[in-house]
TORLOFI-925996 format. One record per residue: residue in three letters; x, y, z of N, C-alpha, C in turn. Coordinates in steps of 0.05 Angstrom, whole numbers, plus 32768, in hexadecimal, padded with zeros to 4 digits. Layout:
# TORLOFI-925996
AlaXYZXYZXYZ;...
END
This chain:
# TORLOFI-925996
Unk8E898A1187838E7789FC87698E6689ED877E;Unk8E6D89E6878D8E5A89D087A48E4189E087A4;Unk8E4489FA87B18E288A0B87B58E1A8A0E879A;Unk8E288A0F87808E188A0C876B8E0289F38766;Unk8E1589E0876C8E0489C1876B8DF489C3877C;Unk8DF189CE87958DDE89CA87A88DC489DB87A3;Unk8DCB89F4878F8DB78A0687868DAA89FC8770;Unk8DB889E8875D8DA789DE874A8D9389C8874E;Unk8D9F89B887678D8989A3876C8D6889AA876E;Unk8D6A89C287818D4C89CD87808D4289DA8764;Unk8D5489DF87578D4889F6873A8D4189D6872D;Unk8D5089C5872C8D4889AC87198D2F899E8727;Unk8D2B899E873F8D178993874C8CFD89A38741;Unk8CFC89BD87428CE989D1873B8CE189D1871A;Unk8CF389CE870D8CEE89C486EF8CE689AD86EA;Unk8CE9899886FB8CDE897D86FA8CBF897C8705;Unk8CBB898E87188CA2898F87208C8F89A28711;Unk8C9B89B287018C8689C486EC8C8189B286D4;Unk8C9489A286CA8C8F899186B88C7C898086BC;Unk8C83896C86D28C6D895C86E28C51896886DE;Unk8C4B897E86EB8C31898B86ED8C26899386D3;Unk8C36899D86C58C2A89A386A38C1F89858696;Unk8C2F8971869E8C298959868F8C138950869F;Unk8C11895386B88BF9894586C68BDC895286C4;Unk8BE1896D86C18BC4897F86B68BBF8984869F;Unk8BCB897086858BC7897586708BAC896F8665;Unk8B9F897686528B86897586468B8989588639;Unk8B78894686438B78892E86358B6189258621;Unk8B61892F860B8B4A893185F58B46891885F1;Unk8B58890485EC8B5288F185DD8B4388D785EE;Unk8B4388E0860B8B3288C7861B8B1988D68618;Unk8B0688C286138AE888C986148AD988BA8627;Unk8AC288C586338AB688B7864E8AA188AC8640;Unk8A9C88A7862A8A80889F861C8A7D88828629;Unk8A89887086278A8C885386308A8388518649;Unk8A968862865B8A94886086788A7888688680;Unk8A6C8881867A8A54888C867A8A3D887A8673;Unk8A3E8867865A8A30885886578A288840866B;Unk8A3F883686738A43882586878A35882B869D;Unk8A3F883F86AC8A31885086BF8A12884F86BD;Unk8A04885786A789E9885886A589E0884186A6;Unk89EC882D869B89DE8811869B89E1880886B8;Unk89F5880D86CD89F7880786E189E0881086F0;Unk89DA882C86F189C3883986FB89AA882E86F5;Unk89A5882786DB898A881586D5898B87FF86DF;Unk899C87EE86E3899D87DA86F4899687D8870F;Unk89A287ED871E89A087F38736898287FB873B;Unk89778808872789578816872F894687FB8729;Unk894C87EB8716893C87D8870F893E87BD8728;Unk895287BA8735895687A6874D894487BA8762;Unk894B87CF8762893D87DC877F891E87DA877D;Unk891387E5876288F887DE876088EB87C4875A;Unk88FC87B3874E88F68791875488F1878B876D;Unk88FE878B87838900877E879B88ED878687AA;
END
């Protein structure tokens, strides 16, 4: 019975790793990058203005 317990530990670890991997690589369609991209574009424009104005 002790051998069965030692075999269950890696099995449960593999199942847990598989579940975590599928959760970590899930498709996140609810997150949009629109606001972040707009902020980045404003940052780039500000950097271009400061470079050409100096």
